[in-house]
N, C-alpha and C positions, 0 to 999 in steps of 0.2 A: 027576485030571490029564486023564483022557480027556475030561471035559466041558469043561475049559479049552481043549484042543486043538480041540474042535468049535466053541467060540465064536470062537476065533482064526480058524479056517478060514472060518466064516461072515462074519466081519468082513472078511477079505481079499477074499472073493467080492463082498461088498457094495461095497467100495471099487473093485474092478475093474469092477463093473457101472456104478457112477457115472461112472468114467472113460470107459467105452465109450459110455455115453449122451451124455456131454458132448462126446466127439469124433465122435459119429455125427450128432446133431441140431444143425443150424445154422440160426439165424434171421438173414436178411439184412435190415438196416434200409433205410429209404427213402434214395434217392440213393446207394446203394452197390451194388457188384457184386463177387462173390468168384470168383476163378479157381481151379478145382479140377483137380488132377493125380491120376492113378491109376497107381500103380507108376512114378512118375517121368515120365509122359507127360500131355499136356494131355487132359482129359476133358470138361469143360464149364464154362460160366460161370453162376453162380447169381445170379439177380436177386432182387428184393424177395420175401420170404416165407420159408416153412419148407422146409428141404432136409435129406435123409437121406444121410449119407456111409457108405461101407463102412469099418468100423474097420480100421486098420493098412494099408489099401490106398489110400484117398482122403485127400488133405490139401489144405488151402487154402494156395496159394502166394503169393497177392496179394489184398489188399483195396483195391479201386479206388473212389475217390470220383468220381461222375458230375457233380458241381457244376462251375460255371465257376470257373476258377482265375485269379488275378491274380499275375503275377510282375514285380517291379521289378528290372531288371538294373542293375548298377553302370555308371557312365559309361565309355564306350569311346573311345580315341583314334582319330580318323579324319582323313584328309587330303583336302581338296577338290581340284578340278581345277586351281585356281590356287595350289596348294601351301601352303595354310593348314591348320595342325593345330589341331583343336578337340576338345573333349570332348562326347560326346552319350550320354545315357542314355535307355533306352526302357522302356516298360511293355507287356507282352504279356498279352492276355486269351485263354485257351484252355480247351477242354473235351475230356474223354476220351470218345470215342464208341464205341470198341471196346476193352474191357478185355483181350482176348486179344492184340491187336496191341500194345497199350501194354505188356503184360507181356513179350512175346517179341520185339517189333520192334526195340527199341534198349535199350542198357544206359544207365542213369541218364538218363532222357528229359529231365528239367529241365535238366541240364547240357548235353545235346545241343541243346536249344532255345536256350539262352543263347549257345552257340558259333555256332549257325546264325544267330542274330539279329545277332551282332557282324560276321560275315563278310558277310552280306547288306547291313548298314548301310554297311560300308566300300565295297562295290561300288557302291551307289547314290550315296553322297556323292562318290565318286571321279569321277563323271560330271557333277558340279555344281560351279559356282563358289560363292564365299562368299555373295554376295548372293542367288543362287538358293537356296542352302541355308537361308538365314534366312527366305525368303519362300515356300518351297515345302513346308511341313510336311505339307499334305494329300496332295500327290503322293508324298512319301516314305512316309507312313503307308500309303497305298493300295498302293504297290508292295511294300513289306515284307510287308503282310498277305497279298497274293497269292502271293508267293514262299514265305513260311513255311507257308501253308496247303497249298500243293502239296507242299512237301518233307516235311511231317509227316503226310500221309495214310497212308503205310505204317506209321506208328507208332500209328495209331488215335487221333490228336489232331486236333481241329478248332480252328484259330486264328480267332477272331472279330474281334479288333481288335488293332492295333499302334499305339501312340502314342509320338511323340517327346516326351519329358518336358522335357528341358532341352538347349539348345545353348549351350555355353560356349566362345566364341572366346578366343584369347590376349589377355593384358592390353593389349598395344599396339594390337591391333585394336579392342578395346573402347573405348580412349581415342579412337582415330581416329573410330570410329562415333559416340561421344558428341559430339565436336567437329562432325562432319557434321550430326548431329541438331540441335545448337544453332544452327548456321548456317542450316539449313533452317527452323527455327522463327523465327529472326530475319528471314529473307527473307519468310516468310509474314506475319509481323507487319507488316513494312514495306509489303507489298502491300496488306494489309487497311487500314492507316492511309491509304495513298494513295487507295485506292478510297473510303474514308470521306470524305476531304477532297473528292474529285471529286464524290461524290454530294451532299455538303453544298453545294458551289458550284453544282451544277446546280439543286438545290432552291431555293437563294437566288435564283438568276437567274430561275427560273420564278416564284418568289414575287413578285419585283420586276416581272416582266412582267405577271403577273396583276393586281398592284396598279395599275400604270399603265393597264392596259386598263380596270379598274374605275373609276379616277379619270376617265379620258377619257369613259367611258360615262356616269358620273354628271354630268360637266360638260355633255355633250351633252344629256342628258335635262333638266338644269336650264335650259339655254338654250332648249331647245324649249318647256319649260313656261312660261318667262318670255315668249317670243315669242307663244305661244298665249294667255297671259294678256293681253298688250298688245293682240293682235289682237281678243280678245274684248271688252276694254274699249273699243277704238275702235269696234267694231261696235255696242256698246251706246250709245256716245255719238252715233254717226251715226243709229242708230235713234231715239234720243231727239230729236235735231234734226229728223229727218224727221217724227216724230210732231208735234213743235212746229209745224213749217211747215204740216203737214197740218191741225192744229187751227186755225192762223191763217187758212189758206185757207178752211177750212170756216166760220169765223166771219165772213168777208168784212169785214175791218177798213176803217175810213174813211181818207181821205187824211191826216188829222191824225195818226192813230196811226202810219201808215207813216212820216210825216215825223219824228215823235218818235223812232221806232226808228232812223231814219237818223242823227239827232243823236247818239244813244247809240253807234252804231257809229263815227261820226266821232270821238267822244271817246275811245273805246278805241284807235283808230288813232293819235291824237295822243299817247297815253301811251307808244307804242313808240319804238324807236330809229331809225326811218326818217327821213331828212332831207327827203324829198319825199313829198307826199300829193296824189294826184289826186282832186279833188272833182267829182262830177257837177254839171251845170248847174242842176238842180233844187235841189241842196243848196246851191249858191252863192247862189241867190236867197234861199233860206231863211236862209242865214247873214247876208246883208245885212239882211234884215228883223230878225233877232235883234239885230244890232249897233245898228240904229236904236232898237229898243225899249230896249236897254240904255242908250243915250245919254240917252233921255228919262227913264228911271228915275234915272240919275245926276244930271240937272239938277234933278229934283224933290227929291232928297235934299239938294243944295247949297242950294236956296232954303230948305228947312226948317231947315238948319243956320244960315243967316244970320238968320232970324227968331228 
């Protein structure tokens, strides 16, 4: 029996030793912090690593996560400056920077942040009208972040961002806004169509103008080309005539050749439509001579016919 008691005693001592070691040695993981009290009073904050506690005197009262937290709060009813009640829900991004202040600064810190967010949101929206509320999210987010960050400093909390997630106006306001949006879209569509027609008309007019200018330019160039061609042809004709005259003068023709050419010229004049022809005296003499010769030739032909 004595040996049994000894074994039981050693077993109890071993269990007590394990309990003491388990309560004495604490390993703090990454992104964690342990708040330790000694005899009911704050003693220290244990960060990452191995820490030794005094058994039965030291105890861990809070295990704090140092990661950034995201809290999505339920929609809150708020009233705008123009007395429109709407539902707005927010998302808060915060991080614990001082585990001691977070543990002893406020009771239920998350609930405190939610209430502070709701009251701050009501104060900000109360100074804005409906249209400003819908178009000023960045301003609302910035003001809320600044106010919440300043208010949560004594709690060991750093507010990084505050985002307005949804703004839900009353149903009648939504319907009115939808009608206004449809009217605005129709107005913009009408303006775009009118501008399109205007642009098309301007482009058509400019096209017609350019076409007329091009046609006029083409006609002008064609007439110039025709006139230049005719002038060149006349120049070549006159040059040819001048060369012919020069060749004749160089050849020094006899009087008979000149007279013959005069007859040819007279013949060409007689073919025209003129009713009067002025014949030089030399040509008249020659014409009489030609008539006499023709009469003699005709008499000879008659006598031959009679024979």
